[in-house]
N, C-alpha and C positions, 0 to 999 in steps of 0.2 A: 455492434457499435463499439467504438474505441474512444476512450477519454484518456488523455495524457496530460500530466503536469510535470513540467521540467524546470530545473534551476541550474545555474552555473556556479553555485557556491562550492564549498569544500566537499569532496566526495564522501560518501558513507563507507566506512571500512568494510572490506570484504567479509570479515568474520561476523560483522553486525548485520549484513544483508540476510543471513540465514535466520535471524531471530527478530527482525524488525516488525513482523506482523504478529508477534506473540503479545498477549495482554500484559500490560504494565512494563513493557520493555521500552526503554528510551535509549537512543544512540548516545554514545559518550559526549558528543558535541552538544546535544540537546540537554543532557543532564547537567552539563557544566555552564550552560547559558543562563541568562537571567529569566528567560521565559519558563513559566511553570507548566506542568502538564502531568497527566496521570498515565500516559502510555496506552490509551484506549482508542484513539482515533483510527490508527491503521488497522487494528484488529476488527473494528466495526466496519470499516470500508471493505475489508476482505470478506467478512461474514455476509454483508449485504450483497456483494457481488456474487458470492457462491450461492446464496439463497435464490438468486435469480438466474442460476445456470451459467454464471460467468466466473471470472477470476480477477485477482489483483496481483500485480507483480511490481518489482522495482529493479532497476539497473543503476549503477553508479560508477563513474570513473573520472579521473582528472581531465581527460580529453573531452568527454561527452557530457559531463555534469551528471545530475541525478534525474531519473525519469520514473515516475510512478504511472503505471498503466492499468486502467480498469477496462476489461473486455466483457461485454454483455451480448447475449444472443438477441437478434432483432425480434425473433418470434420464439418464445419459450415453448417447450412441450406442455401438454396438458397437466402433468404432475407438477411441473415448476410453477404453472399459473396457480394451482391450488394451494401450494405451500408458500408462495411469495406474498 
């Protein structure tokens, strides 16, 4: 199963794409905005996806915009069911 969230705002800088899923990290544009946050939302998304045998990724470019993708298996293995 694949869930994608896209936007056409300013792209996330390439160097920030490597750290965007780290706890307490906020992109420069987010840190400079009026919106407050702790930088925990994306690490939680990735952790939940991985706990269910999936993954969370991000791509961002001026042409394509930003796309966050969560991929989950339709049928997790027995071990994944026990730990999820």
